[in-house]
MMTF fields as JSON, N, C-alpha, C and O atoms, coordinates in Angstrom:
{
  "mmtfVersion": "1.0.0",
  "mmtfProducer": "UNKNOWN",
  "numBonds": 363,
  "numAtoms": 364,
  "numGroups": 91,
  "numChains": 1,
  "numModels": 1,
  "chainsPerModel": [1],
  "groupsPerChain": [91],
  "chainIdList": ["A"],
  "bondAtomList": [4, 2, 8, 6, 12, 10, 16, 14, 20, 18, 24, 22, 28, 26, 32, 30, 36, 34, 40, 38, 44, 42, 48, 46, 52, 50, 56, 54, 60, 58, 64, 62, 68, 66, 72, 70, 76, 74, 80, 78, 84, 82, 88, 86, 92, 90, 96, 94, 100, 98, 104, 102, 108, 106, 112, 110, 116, 114, 120, 118, 124, 122, 128, 126, 132, 130, 136, 134, 140, 138, 144, 142, 148, 146, 152, 150, 156, 154, 160, 158, 164, 162, 168, 166, 172, 170, 176, 174, 180, 178, 184, 182, 188, 186, 192, 190, 196, 194, 200, 198, 204, 202, 208, 206, 212, 210, 216, 214, 220, 218, 224, 222, 228, 226, 232, 230, 236, 234, 240, 238, 244, 242, 248, 246, 252, 250, 256, 254, 260, 258, 264, 262, 268, 266, 272, 270, 276, 274, 280, 278, 284, 282, 288, 286, 292, 290, 296, 294, 300, 298, 304, 302, 308, 306, 312, 310, 316, 314, 320, 318, 324, 322, 328, 326, 332, 330, 336, 334, 340, 338, 344, 342, 348, 346, 352, 350, 356, 354, 360, 358],
  "bondOrderList": [1, 1, 1, 1, 1, 1, 1, 1, 1, 1, 1, 1, 1, 1, 1, 1, 1, 1, 1, 1, 1, 1, 1, 1, 1, 1, 1, 1, 1, 1, 1, 1, 1, 1, 1, 1, 1, 1, 1, 1, 1, 1, 1, 1, 1, 1, 1, 1, 1, 1, 1, 1, 1, 1, 1, 1, 1, 1, 1, 1, 1, 1, 1, 1, 1, 1, 1, 1, 1, 1, 1, 1, 1, 1, 1, 1, 1, 1, 1, 1, 1, 1, 1, 1, 1, 1, 1, 1, 1, 1],
  "groupList": [{"groupName": "MET", "atomNameList": ["N", "CA", "C", "O"], "elementList": ["N", "C", "C", "O"], "formalChargeList": [0, 0, 0, 0], "bondAtomList": [1, 0, 2, 1, 3, 2], "bondOrderList": [1, 1, 2], "singleLetterCode": "M", "chemCompType": "L-PEPTIDE LINKING"}, {"groupName": "PRO", "atomNameList": ["N", "CA", "C", "O"], "elementList": ["N", "C", "C", "O"], "formalChargeList": [0, 0, 0, 0], "bondAtomList": [1, 0, 2, 1, 3, 2], "bondOrderList": [1, 1, 2], "singleLetterCode": "P", "chemCompType": "L-PEPTIDE LINKING"}, {"groupName": "GLY", "atomNameList": ["N", "CA", "C", "O"], "elementList": ["N", "C", "C", "O"], "formalChargeList": [0, 0, 0, 0], "bondAtomList": [1, 0, 2, 1, 3, 2], "bondOrderList": [1, 1, 2], "singleLetterCode": "G", "chemCompType": "PEPTIDE LINKING"}, {"groupName": "LEU", "atomNameList": ["N", "CA", "C", "O"], "elementList": ["N", "C", "C", "O"], "formalChargeList": [0, 0, 0, 0], "bondAtomList": [1, 0, 2, 1, 3, 2], "bondOrderList": [1, 1, 2], "singleLetterCode": "L", "chemCompType": "L-PEPTIDE LINKING"}, {"groupName": "ARG", "atomNameList": ["N", "CA", "C", "O"], "elementList": ["N", "C", "C", "O"], "formalChargeList": [0, 0, 0, 0], "bondAtomList": [1, 0, 2, 1, 3, 2], "bondOrderList": [1, 1, 2], "singleLetterCode": "R", "chemCompType": "L-PEPTIDE LINKING"}, {"groupName": "VAL", "atomNameList": ["N", "CA", "C", "O"], "elementList": ["N", "C", "C", "O"], "formalChargeList": [0, 0, 0, 0], "bondAtomList": [1, 0, 2, 1, 3, 2], "bondOrderList": [1, 1, 2], "singleLetterCode": "V", "chemCompType": "L-PEPTIDE LINKING"}, {"groupName": "ALA", "atomNameList": ["N", "CA", "C", "O"], "elementList": ["N", "C", "C", "O"], "formalChargeList": [0, 0, 0, 0], "bondAtomList": [1, 0, 2, 1, 3, 2], "bondOrderList": [1, 1, 2], "singleLetterCode": "A", "chemCompType": "L-PEPTIDE LINKING"}, {"groupName": "THR", "atomNameList": ["N", "CA", "C", "O"], "elementList": ["N", "C", "C", "O"], "formalChargeList": [0, 0, 0, 0], "bondAtomList": [1, 0, 2, 1, 3, 2], "bondOrderList": [1, 1, 2], "singleLetterCode": "T", "chemCompType": "L-PEPTIDE LINKING"}, {"groupName": "SER", "atomNameList": ["N", "CA", "C", "O"], "elementList": ["N", "C", "C", "O"], "formalChargeList": [0, 0, 0, 0], "bondAtomList": [1, 0, 2, 1, 3, 2], "bondOrderList": [1, 1, 2], "singleLetterCode": "S", "chemCompType": "L-PEPTIDE LINKING"}, {"groupName": "ASN", "atomNameList": ["N", "CA", "C", "O"], "elementList": ["N", "C", "C", "O"], "formalChargeList": [0, 0, 0, 0], "bondAtomList": [1, 0, 2, 1, 3, 2], "bondOrderList": [1, 1, 2], "singleLetterCode": "N", "chemCompType": "L-PEPTIDE LINKING"}, {"groupName": "GLN", "atomNameList": ["N", "CA", "C", "O"], "elementList": ["N", "C", "C", "O"], "formalChargeList": [0, 0, 0, 0], "bondAtomList": [1, 0, 2, 1, 3, 2], "bondOrderList": [1, 1, 2], "singleLetterCode": "Q", "chemCompType": "L-PEPTIDE LINKING"}, {"groupName": "TRP", "atomNameList": ["N", "CA", "C", "O"], "elementList": ["N", "C", "C", "O"], "formalChargeList": [0, 0, 0, 0], "bondAtomList": [1, 0, 2, 1, 3, 2], "bondOrderList": [1, 1, 2], "singleLetterCode": "W", "chemCompType": "L-PEPTIDE LINKING"}, {"groupName": "GLU", "atomNameList": ["N", "CA", "C", "O"], "elementList": ["N", "C", "C", "O"], "formalChargeList": [0, 0, 0, 0], "bondAtomList": [1, 0, 2, 1, 3, 2], "bondOrderList": [1, 1, 2], "singleLetterCode": "E", "chemCompType": "L-PEPTIDE LINKING"}, {"groupName": "ASP", "atomNameList": ["N", "CA", "C", "O"], "elementList": ["N", "C", "C", "O"], "formalChargeList": [0, 0, 0, 0], "bondAtomList": [1, 0, 2, 1, 3, 2], "bondOrderList": [1, 1, 2], "singleLetterCode": "D", "chemCompType": "L-PEPTIDE LINKING"}, {"groupName": "LYS", "atomNameList": ["N", "CA", "C", "O"], "elementList": ["N", "C", "C", "O"], "formalChargeList": [0, 0, 0, 0], "bondAtomList": [1, 0, 2, 1, 3, 2], "bondOrderList": [1, 1, 2], "singleLetterCode": "K", "chemCompType": "L-PEPTIDE LINKING"}, {"groupName": "ILE", "atomNameList": ["N", "CA", "C", "O"], "elementList": ["N", "C", "C", "O"], "formalChargeList": [0, 0, 0, 0], "bondAtomList": [1, 0, 2, 1, 3, 2], "bondOrderList": [1, 1, 2], "singleLetterCode": "I", "chemCompType": "L-PEPTIDE LINKING"}, {"groupName": "PHE", "atomNameList": ["N", "CA", "C", "O"], "elementList": ["N", "C", "C", "O"], "formalChargeList": [0, 0, 0, 0], "bondAtomList": [1, 0, 2, 1, 3, 2], "bondOrderList": [1, 1, 2], "singleLetterCode": "F", "chemCompType": "L-PEPTIDE LINKING"}],
  "groupTypeList": [0, 1, 2, 3, 3, 4, 2, 5, 6, 4, 7, 6, 5, 5, 6, 2, 7, 6, 7, 6, 5, 8, 9, 4, 5, 8, 4, 4, 10, 10, 2, 4, 11, 6, 10, 10, 12, 6, 1, 10, 10, 12, 1, 1, 1, 6, 6, 6, 1, 6, 1, 6, 1, 1, 6, 13, 13, 0, 7, 8, 14, 15, 13, 10, 3, 14, 10, 3, 2, 13, 3, 14, 6, 10, 2, 5, 3, 9, 12, 6, 12, 16, 12, 12, 10, 14, 4, 4, 15, 3, 2],
  "groupIdList": [1, 2, 3, 4, 5, 6, 7, 8, 9, 10, 11, 12, 13, 14, 15, 16, 17, 18, 19, 20, 21, 22, 23, 24, 25, 26, 27, 28, 29, 30, 31, 32, 33, 34, 35, 36, 37, 38, 39, 40, 41, 42, 43, 44, 45, 46, 47, 48, 49, 50, 51, 52, 53, 54, 55, 56, 57, 58, 59, 60, 61, 62, 63, 64, 65, 66, 67, 68, 69, 70, 71, 72, 73, 74, 75, 76, 77, 78, 79, 80, 81, 82, 83, 84, 85, 86, 87, 88, 89, 90, 91],
  "secStructList": [7, 2, 2, 2, 2, 2, 2, 2, 2, 2, 2, 2, 2, 2, 2, 2, 2, 2, 2, 2, 2, 2, 2, 2, 2, 2, 2, 2, 2, 2, 2, 2, 2, 2, 2, 2, 2, 2, 2, 2, 2, 1, 7, 7, 7, 7, 7, 7, 7, 7, 7, 7, 7, 1, 6, 6, 2, 2, 2, 2, 2, 2, 2, 2, 2, 2, 2, 2, 2, 2, 2, 2, 2, 2, 6, 1, 1, 7, 2, 2, 2, 2, 2, 2, 2, 2, 2, 2, 2, 2, 7],
  "xCoordList": [-43.498, -42.843, -41.581, -40.875, -40.889, -39.461, -38.686, -37.563, -39.244, -38.688, -38.431, -37.417, -39.448, -39.48, -38.38, -37.614, -38.392, -37.432, -35.989, -35.19, -35.652, -34.437, -33.841, -32.648, -34.89, -34.739, -34.481, -33.632, -35.121, -34.966, -33.634, -32.934, -33.255, -31.995, -30.734, -29.68, -31.037, -29.964, -29.684, -28.558, -30.883, -30.703, -30.039, -29.256, -30.328, -29.705, -28.234, -27.567, -27.614, -26.395, -25.628, -24.574, -26.326, -25.617, -25.647, -24.674, -26.724, -26.645, -25.5, -24.822, -25.482, -24.416, -22.976, -22.047, -22.874, -21.57, -21.044, -19.861, -22.091, -22.014, -21.682, -20.827, -22.349, -21.931, -20.59, -19.82, -20.296, -18.935, -17.669, -16.662, -17.937, -17.098, -16.961, -15.858, -17.972, -18.052, -17.362, -16.48, -17.791, -17.114, -15.471, -14.743, -15.156, -13.518, -13.063, -11.953, -13.584, -13.086, -12.969, -12.001, -14.09, -14.065, -12.994, -12.404, -12.695, -11.732, -10.337, -9.439, -10.008, -8.74, -8.576, -7.465, -9.809, -9.413, -9.222, -8.378, -9.899, -9.696, -8.159, -7.403, -7.784, -6.286, -5.184, -4.111, -5.59, -4.66, -4.865, -3.846, -5.894, -5.98, -5.368, -4.782, -5.336, -4.801, -3.206, -2.524, -2.754, -1.048, -0.869, 0.189, -1.555, -1.331, -1.364, -0.784, -2.105, -2.489, -1.378, -0.972, -0.832, 0.025, 1.369, 1.826, 1.849, 3.127, 2.782, 3.602, 1.599, 1.16, 1.099, 1.515, 0.553, 0.258, 1.68, 1.902, 2.527, 3.68, 4.611, 4.952, 4.953, 5.805, 7.187, 7.7, 7.988, 9.241, 10.088, 9.966, 11.168, 12.025, 12.658, 13.012, 12.791, 13.171, 14.76, 15.338, 15.313, 16.795, 17.193, 16.501, 18.285, 18.853, 19.247, 19.853, 18.871, 19.563, 21.163, 21.851, 21.602, 22.985, 23.604, 23.091, 24.643, 25.301, 25.596, 26.103, 25.126, 25.378, 26.596, 27.448, 26.914, 28.395, 28.651, 27.768, 29.903, 30.401, 30.053, 29.833, 29.994, 29.556, 28.025, 27.368, 27.526, 26.042, 25.449, 24.369, 26.094, 25.885, 24.255, 23.355, 24.027, 22.681, 21.685, 20.583, 21.751, 20.745, 20.586, 19.481, 21.571, 21.033, 20.48, 19.803, 20.705, 20.3, 18.772, 17.888, 18.438, 17.028, 16.169, 14.989, 17.03, 16.204, 15.846, 14.853, 16.964, 16.668, 15.74, 15.232, 15.461, 14.494, 13.113, 12.186, 12.895, 11.783, 11.313, 10.134, 12.326, 12.107, 11.492, 10.611, 12.105, 11.658, 10.346, 9.577, 10.129, 8.564, 7.692, 6.756, 7.956, 7.081, 6.914, 5.847, 7.844, 7.944, 6.911, 5.924, 7.141, 6.419, 4.79, 3.955, 4.401, 3.108, 2.554, 1.333, 3.384, 2.764, 2.534, 1.66, 3.13, 2.923, 4.104, 4.13, 5.153, 6.08, 7.015, 7.447, 7.296, 8.036, 7.122, 6.363, 7.191, 6.603, 7.32, 8.434, 6.836, 7.338, 8.703, 9.49, 9.038, 10.325, 11.382, 12.583, 10.862, 11.866, 12.206, 13.343, 11.233, 11.492, 12.22, 13.053, 12.234, 13.071, 14.472, 15.379, 14.649, 16.043, 16.824, 18.029, 15.963, 16.613, 16.862, 17.898, 15.997, 16.425, 17.502, 18.324, 17.764, 18.688, 20.154, 21.133, 19.979, 21.329, 21.619, 22.783, 20.609, 20.804, 21.561, 22.595, 20.697, 21.324, 22.429, 23.19, 22.591, 23.857, 24.907, 25.861],
  "yCoordList": [-31.347, -29.961, -30.072, -29.214, -30.957, -30.819, -31.027, -30.526, -31.863, -32.258, -30.921, -30.663, -30.288, -28.925, -27.855, -27.207, -27.774, -27.058, -27.382, -26.495, -28.741, -29.291, -28.974, -28.863, -28.864, -28.765, -27.292, -26.968, -26.35, -25.037, -24.648, -23.836, -25.105, -24.866, -25.473, -24.863, -26.689, -27.114, -26.231, -25.995, -25.698, -24.714, -23.484, -22.95, -22.946, -21.845, -21.927, -20.927, -23.052, -23.301, -23.374, -22.769, -24.256, -24.331, -22.928, -22.497, -22.258, -20.983, -19.865, -19.083, -19.978, -19.116, -19.584, -18.797, -20.802, -21.224, -20.994, -20.76, -21.085, -20.771, -19.297, -18.88, -18.615, -16.89, -16.739, -15.905, -17.342, -16.99, -17.334, -16.634, -18.709, -19.155, -18.234, -17.891, -17.861, -16.934, -15.621, -15.143, -15.045, -13.882, -13.797, -12.867, -15.148, -15.285, -15.43, -14.92, -16.02, -16.459, -15.089, -14.826, -14.239, -12.886, -11.967, -11.275, -11.975, -11.181, -11.792, -10.95, -12.911, -13.496, -13.179, -12.899, -13.209, -12.888, -11.454, -11.048, -10.619, -9.131, -9.013, -8.347, -9.503, -9.408, -9.875, -9.301, -10.859, -11.433, -10.288, -9.74, -9.934, -8.899, -7.814, -7.223, -7.255, -5.997, -6.242, -5.367, -7.266, -7.595, -7.691, -7.208, -8.128, -8.027, -6.902, -6.765, -6.052, -4.551, -3.569, -2.645, -3.843, -3.033, -2.661, -1.54, -3.981, -3.627, -2.744, -1.955, -2.918, -2.251, -0.779, 0.089, -0.606, 1.023, 1.609, 2.733, 1.036, 1.787, 1.82, 0.776, 2.929, 2.898, 2.657, 3.135, 1.708, 1.477, 2.5, 3.465, 2.3, 3.518, 3.943, 3.075, 5.27, 5.685, 5.83, 6.321, 5.399, 5.357, 6.754, 7.586, 6.96, 8.481, 8.514, 7.572, 9.699, 9.904, 9.832, 10.322, 9.342, 9.324, 10.791, 11.676, 10.878, 12.347, 12.624, 11.879, 13.94, 14.416, 14.502, 14.894, 14.132, 14.33, 15.735, 16.582, 15.958, 17.446, 18.231, 19.441, 17.392, 18.099, 18.269, 17.565, 19.332, 19.736, 19.5, 18.919, 19.914, 19.752, 20.436, 19.762, 21.731, 22.192, 21.598, 21.661, 20.954, 20.419, 18.885, 18.351, 18.246, 17.13, 17.343, 16.445, 18.53, 18.685, 19.026, 18.47, 19.828, 20.147, 18.896, 18.773, 17.899, 16.539, 15.698, 14.98, 15.927, 15.188, 15.734, 14.956, 17.039, 17.752, 17.583, 17.767, 17.262, 17.103, 15.579, 15.282, 14.741, 13.139, 13.173, 12.405, 14.155, 14.068, 14.597, 14.141, 15.803, 16.25, 15.272, 15.084, 14.502, 13.366, 12.343, 11.77, 12.174, 10.954, 11.537, 10.883, 12.733, 13.403, 13.486, 13.246, 13.753, 13.877, 12.438, 12.28, 11.386, 10.094, 9.709, 8.857, 10.156, 9.845, 8.905, 8.502, 8.64, 7.776, 8.661, 8.109, 9.779, 10.41, 11.51, 12.208, 11.658, 12.412, 13.82, 13.873, 14.887, 16.053, 16.2, 17.021, 15.379, 15.562, 14.784, 15.0, 13.813, 13.099, 13.774, 13.712, 14.463, 15.376, 16.365, 16.606, 17.234, 18.277, 17.645, 18.153, 16.453, 16.0, 15.749, 15.979, 15.194, 14.662, 16.153, 16.336, 17.044, 18.31, 18.866, 19.329, 18.963, 19.616, 18.993, 19.637, 17.597, 16.76, 17.068, 17.029, 17.404, 17.75, 18.885, 19.002, 20.037, 21.39, 21.725, 22.631, 20.989, 21.192, 20.575, 20.852],
  "zCoordList": [23.71, 23.94, 24.325, 23.795, 25.204, 25.279, 24.167, 24.106, 23.059, 22.022, 21.055, 20.406, 21.143, 20.427, 21.103, 20.39, 22.196, 23.003, 22.66, 22.358, 22.713, 22.268, 20.735, 20.453, 19.885, 18.513, 18.339, 17.509, 19.032, 19.008, 19.642, 19.036, 20.698, 21.408, 20.423, 20.241, 19.877, 18.83, 17.75, 17.311, 17.292, 16.032, 16.391, 15.605, 17.654, 18.072, 18.298, 18.031, 18.781, 19.008, 17.615, 17.417, 16.574, 15.176, 14.543, 13.923, 14.702, 14.06, 14.733, 14.067, 15.892, 16.558, 16.262, 16.077, 16.234, 15.816, 14.404, 14.159, 13.422, 12.088, 11.929, 11.147, 12.648, 12.648, 13.269, 12.792, 14.117, 14.681, 13.862, 13.757, 13.224, 12.112, 10.997, 10.573, 10.557, 9.347, 9.712, 8.998, 10.857, 11.252, 11.197, 10.85, 11.681, 11.911, 10.672, 10.522, 9.578, 8.44, 7.614, 6.901, 7.801, 7.06, 7.417, 6.588, 8.982, 9.421, 9.067, 9.051, 8.816, 8.352, 6.981, 6.531, 6.139, 4.792, 4.687, 3.888, 5.39, 5.242, 5.695, 4.988, 6.597, 7.178, 6.026, 5.84, 5.401, 4.164, 3.13, 2.709, 2.747, 1.664, 1.979, 1.072, 3.355, 3.8, 3.549, 3.015, 3.895, 3.86, 2.298, 1.895, 1.516, 0.1, -0.691, -1.768, -0.09, -0.826, -0.298, -1.002, 1.157, 1.827, 0.837, 0.613, 0.318, -0.601, -1.88, -2.349, -2.373, -3.496, -3.242, -4.008, -2.119, -1.766, -1.528, -1.976, -0.954, -0.697, -1.992, -2.549, -2.384, -3.621, -3.285, -2.273, -4.355, -4.015, -4.052, -4.807, -3.07, -2.926, -4.319, -5.116, -4.591, -5.807, -5.726, -4.757, -6.731, -6.747, -6.94, -7.526, -6.446, -6.667, -8.133, -8.643, -8.869, -10.103, -10.195, -9.299, -11.064, -11.431, -11.625, -12.31, -10.994, -11.106, -12.607, -13.446, -12.718, -14.248, -14.609, -13.812, -15.948, -16.457, -16.623, -16.762, -16.603, -16.775, -18.016, -17.963, -19.355, -20.41, -20.17, -19.403, -20.952, -21.018, -19.612, -19.502, -18.594, -17.139, -17.021, -16.52, -17.501, -17.211, -17.903, -17.358, -19.101, -19.756, -19.059, -19.146, -18.439, -18.012, -16.698, -16.197, -16.017, -14.535, -14.958, -14.306, -15.914, -16.478, -16.682, -16.357, -17.331, -17.593, -16.42, -16.306, -15.425, -14.311, -13.299, -12.491, -13.264, -12.748, -13.236, -12.447, -14.415, -15.146, -14.704, -14.511, -14.587, -14.482, -12.827, -12.442, -12.011, -10.72, -10.391, -9.545, -11.294, -11.561, -11.717, -10.939, -12.84, -13.166, -12.085, -11.868, -11.526, -10.285, -9.325, -8.988, -8.903, -7.969, -8.466, -7.594, -9.573, -10.089, -10.116, -10.084, -10.174, -10.335, -8.898, -8.736, -7.843, -6.558, -5.892, -4.729, -7.013, -6.427, -5.461, -4.449, -5.673, -4.611, -3.839, -4.51, -2.498, -1.678, -1.631, -2.153, -1.103, -1.179, -0.595, -1.068, 0.49, 1.082, 0.38, 0.543, -0.458, -1.146, -2.316, -2.784, -2.861, -4.149, -3.872, -4.746, -2.731, -2.221, -2.236, -2.895, -1.451, -1.256, -2.44, -2.547, -3.448, -4.857, -5.604, -6.243, -5.499, -6.23, -5.683, -6.473, -4.313, -3.609, -4.206, -4.584, -4.162, -4.834, -6.124, -6.523, -6.911, -8.411, -8.618, -9.276, -7.743, -7.845, -7.092, -7.431, -5.985, -5.182, -5.287, -4.56]
}
């Protein structure tokens, strides 16, 4: 009977250790994956549109506003960034 208890105790220790190691590895992998996904989720900062040339000023402003609208629709620009760029173009 003492041999049986020793075997059961050893199995419990091995199983507990394996579970702890497995959980730690899983947490580390999730942390690494989260770090890799974080840069992909954040959109790169949008470059400010170049100032419009004096000729065809209104046409170029409309084109720039359309491009801004597309960037906002794609999720590259948030509402505040969109409004700031729009103000720069129109102001």
